[in-house]
C-alpha positions as CSV (number, residue, x, y, z in Angstrom):
1,M,0.0,0.0,0.0
2,D,1.2,3.5,-0.8
3,A,0.9,6.5,1.5
4,S,-2.7,7.1,0.6
5,G,-3.7,3.5,1.6
6,L,-4.3,2.3,-2.0
7,P,-2.8,-1.0,-3.1
8,V,0.3,-0.7,-5.2
9,E,0.3,-2.5,-8.6
10,R,3.4,-4.7,-9.0
11,S,4.8,-5.7,-12.4
12,I,5.4,-9.4,-13.1
13,T,8.6,-8.6,-15.0
14,P,11.0,-8.6,-11.9
15,Y,9.5,-12.0,-10.9
16,L,10.1,-13.4,-14.3
17,I,13.7,-12.1,-14.4
18,G,14.3,-13.6,-11.0
19,L,12.8,-16.9,-12.0
20,G,14.9,-17.0,-15.2
21,L,18.1,-16.2,-13.3
22,A,17.3,-18.9,-10.7
23,V,16.6,-21.5,-13.3
24,V,19.9,-20.7,-15.2
25,L,22.0,-20.8,-12.1
26,T,20.4,-24.1,-11.0
27,A,20.9,-25.6,-14.5
28,I,24.6,-24.5,-14.5
29,S,25.1,-26.2,-11.1
30,F,23.3,-29.4,-12.1
31,G,25.0,-29.5,-15.5
32,L,28.4,-29.3,-14.0
33,A,27.7,-31.9,-11.4
34,A,26.1,-34.3,-13.9
35,T,28.7,-34.0,-16.7
36,G,31.9,-33.6,-14.8
37,A,33.1,-31.2,-17.5
38,L,35.4,-29.4,-15.1
39,P,37.9,-30.7,-12.4
40,R,36.2,-31.4,-9.1
41,S,37.7,-28.4,-7.2
42,T,36.7,-26.0,-10.0
43,T,33.2,-27.5,-10.1
44,L,32.8,-27.0,-6.3
45,I,33.9,-23.4,-6.6
46,V,31.6,-22.6,-9.5
47,I,28.7,-24.3,-7.6
48,A,29.4,-22.3,-4.4
49,V,29.6,-19.0,-6.4
50,A,26.3,-19.9,-8.2
51,A,24.7,-20.6,-4.8
52,V,25.7,-17.2,-3.4
53,I,24.5,-15.5,-6.5
54,Q,21.2,-17.4,-6.3
55,V,20.7,-16.3,-2.7
56,L,21.2,-12.7,-3.8
57,V,18.8,-13.1,-6.7
58,H,16.1,-14.5,-4.3
59,L,16.7,-11.6,-1.9
60,R,16.4,-9.0,-4.6
61,F,13.7,-10.3,-7.0
62,F,11.4,-12.3,-4.7
63,L,11.8,-10.8,-1.2
64,H,12.4,-7.3,-2.5
65,I,15.3,-6.6,-0.2
66,S,17.8,-4.2,-1.6
67,F,20.7,-2.8,0.4
68,S,19.9,0.8,-0.4
69,T,16.1,1.0,0.3
70,T,15.6,-1.6,3.0
71,P,15.4,-0.3,6.6
72,R,18.4,-0.9,8.8
73,E,16.6,-3.2,11.2
74,N,15.7,-5.6,8.4
75,L,19.3,-5.7,7.2
76,I,20.6,-6.3,10.8
77,A,18.1,-9.2,11.2
78,L,19.2,-10.6,7.8
79,A,22.8,-10.4,8.8
80,F,22.1,-12.1,12.2
81,A,20.2,-14.9,10.4
82,A,23.2,-15.4,8.0
83,L,25.6,-15.5,11.0
84,L,23.4,-18.1,12.7
85,I,23.3,-20.2,9.5
86,C,27.1,-20.0,9.2
87,I,27.5,-21.1,12.9
88,M,25.2,-24.1,12.4
89,L,26.8,-25.2,9.2
90,G,30.3,-24.7,10.6
91,G,29.4,-26.7,13.7
92,S,27.8,-29.5,11.7
93,F,30.9,-29.8,9.5
94,W,33.1,-29.8,12.5
95,I,31.2,-32.6,14.1
96,M,31.0,-34.6,10.9
97,F,34.7,-34.3,10.2
98,D,35.6,-35.1,13.8
99,L,33.5,-38.2,13.8
100,Y,34.9,-39.3,10.5
101,H,38.5,-39.0,11.8
102,R,37.6,-40.8,15.0
103,M,36.0,-43.6,13.1
104,M,39.0,-44.0,10.7
105,A,41.5,-44.0,13.6
C-alpha cells in the first residue's frame, strides 16, 4: 500500500527475471555436477559461487530486499540470520569431520 492507503500494482517482470536467473543458475550447477566437465575443485567453486548469486537473486527479486532502500533493522536481522546459519553449518561440518576422523583411527 502506498501513503494514501491504496494498493500498489506490481509488475510481473521482476519475478520473471528472478525466475529466469534462478533456473539458469540451477541448470549450471546441475549440469556441471552431472557431466563432470570441469575438475572437481573447480566445479565445487563454481557451484558455491552460483549458490551465493542465487541467494542474492532471491533476496532482490522475490523478497524485494535491496541494500539501499531496506530499513536498517531488516538488514541487521538478515545479517544475524546469516551469522546463525554459518555457525550451524560450521558446527555441523566440525562434528562430521571429527566423527569421520575418530571412526577412521
